[in-house]
N, C-alpha and C positions, 0 to 999 in steps of 0.2 A: 641173750638173742647173738648171733656169729649172724655175717651178711659176707657174699661174696660174691662174685662176678659167674656169670652163667656161662657154661656152652650153648653152644646154635643143635643139639641134639634135638629130634622127638620122639625118644625112649620115651617113654611114661614120667609124665609130669611131676610123681610122687618122687623121683630119684632126685636128689642135692642136685645134678649138673656143676659139682665143681667143674673151672680147667682146668686142666692137666700146663704144668701145677696147679693148683689152687692158688686161687688172688683175692684174698678177703679185703672186704671194706671199712674201717674203724666209727666206730662210733660217729665221730666229729665228722667223716666226710657223706654220715646217713643225713647230718644236722643241716649238710650243706646243703642238701636236699628241700628239708624242710621235715624228714624225718624224725617224729621226737619218741623215745624209746623211755618207761622205766621198770622199776624190776618190785615188784610187791609180794608181800602173802597172801598169796592169792588162798590160803588156808582159811585167812580170818576176812575172806572179801565180805560178808556182808554185814562187817563192822568195821574195818580198818578205816582210820580217824587220818589215813596219808593221801587211800586213795578217796576221802572225801574230801580232805583237801586242792588234790588234784583235779576233782568234779567243778568245787567252788571256788578254785579260782580260775577254770575254765570255762566255765556255763555251761558244764555238761551237767543238763537239769531231767534227760533223759535215758533207760537202761533199762532193755531186755536182755536174757539170754536165749544163747543158738549152741544146740551142739547140732554139730553135722562129720554125721557119720553111716554106714549104707540104712544102717540099722536103725537111725532115730531123726533121718530129715527123711520127711514125705515131699518125693519124685528126685530123691538124691543125682540120678543118674544126670538129669537134664538142669539142675541148681548146679552142682560141680562144675558143669560144663557154663555157664553165664557164668561162677565166677570166677573163671579162667582164662573169657573173655577179656582182653584189656579193654579197662575202661579209664572214665574221669566219676569221681563226681563233683559238683556242687558245693558241697560242704566236705569237713574233713572224713576222714573214714576213723571211727576211735576203736579200738578192739585189746580185748584181756581176756588174756590166755589162764582161765580155771584151772581147763585138765587137759591134757594131750597136748595137741604141735600140729603146726602147719606153716607154708609157707606163707609173706605177701611176698611177691616180686616188682619191684619199681622200674622206671626208665633215671640212668641220668645224665647231664648234660649231653652227652654223646650219641647217646639211647639207645646204652648198650643196658642190658636187664643185671638185676641187680638180686639176688637173691636171698631173703631176713628171715630168718627161721628162727619162730617165737616157740619159745617152750611157758607151760607152767610158772606162772607170775610174770609174764611180760606184757607190756602193757604198751601198744603202740599205734605213735598219730602219722596217716597218709593226709598230708594237706591237697584240701580242695585243688580240680585243675592235675594232680598227678598221675599219670599217668600206671594205671598198677592192677593185679590180677592176684587172685586166692586162691591154691588150691592146698590139700591132705598131703601132710611126707606119707613114708612105706605104712605107719603104723595108724591108715586112716582115721582120726577121731583127734574131736580139740571139742570142746565145752568154753564157750568163750560171751563172754559178756563185751552187748556195743552198747554205744553211748551216744547220746547229739545233745546239738545246742536244742532247743524244743524238740518242738516233737520230730520223728524221725523221719527221712525221703534216703530211700535205699534205690531210686532210680541211678539206673549206671546209665553213661552214654558211650559208648564203645568208640575206639577211634576208626579213623582220625577224627579229631575233635577242634583242630589245631586254631577257628574262626571263634572256637565262644571263647565270651568271652572271661568265663574262669579258669581256660587253661591258659590266655594270653596273659591275665595277672599271676599266673603259678610260674608262668618264663619268666616275666619283668622281674617278679620281687623273687625267684631260690636262682634261674640257669641262667640269664642271661652274659653274668659274667664271667660262669664259667663256660658258655659256649665262648663268647667273645677270648677270652685265656688260650681256648685249644685252636681256636682261627690262628693268634699272634702268634707262636707258635712253629 
């Protein structure tokens, strides 16, 4: 998994959108935003003991598989636009890339976009209440496992949601100290 700060270009959303020069973001910086990451063996995902341990430890009781590509996802154009609309969820968003690749964009404490490039074997968790979005990269293909605690809820709450309790909880838990540190300088 690689991550970097994005430029503000309106070019094709499937492009990397690096700053010039590129500004990479560490896994530690992402963890401070609540973003978790594992690298697993996607070839053995059906019987992977490491995946099963993560699922048991984190309570991920439901899973399914989605393929996002123009020829595999019904109503593709509409859905990819919706995935790319900035939003929050009331629960974590957990995705495990089994094939292909794509971008998850998340906001940092200063409201800047960080682009996270997930590839085969990457499993990512975005915390409840974090502003994010998803798009394919130029390969136009990802097959991913979606994991949930309990029955799946796919309800996106498009920005602005700053008054939503889930967003407030996220800000208080992950961003507040980082926002204060920037103000103090």
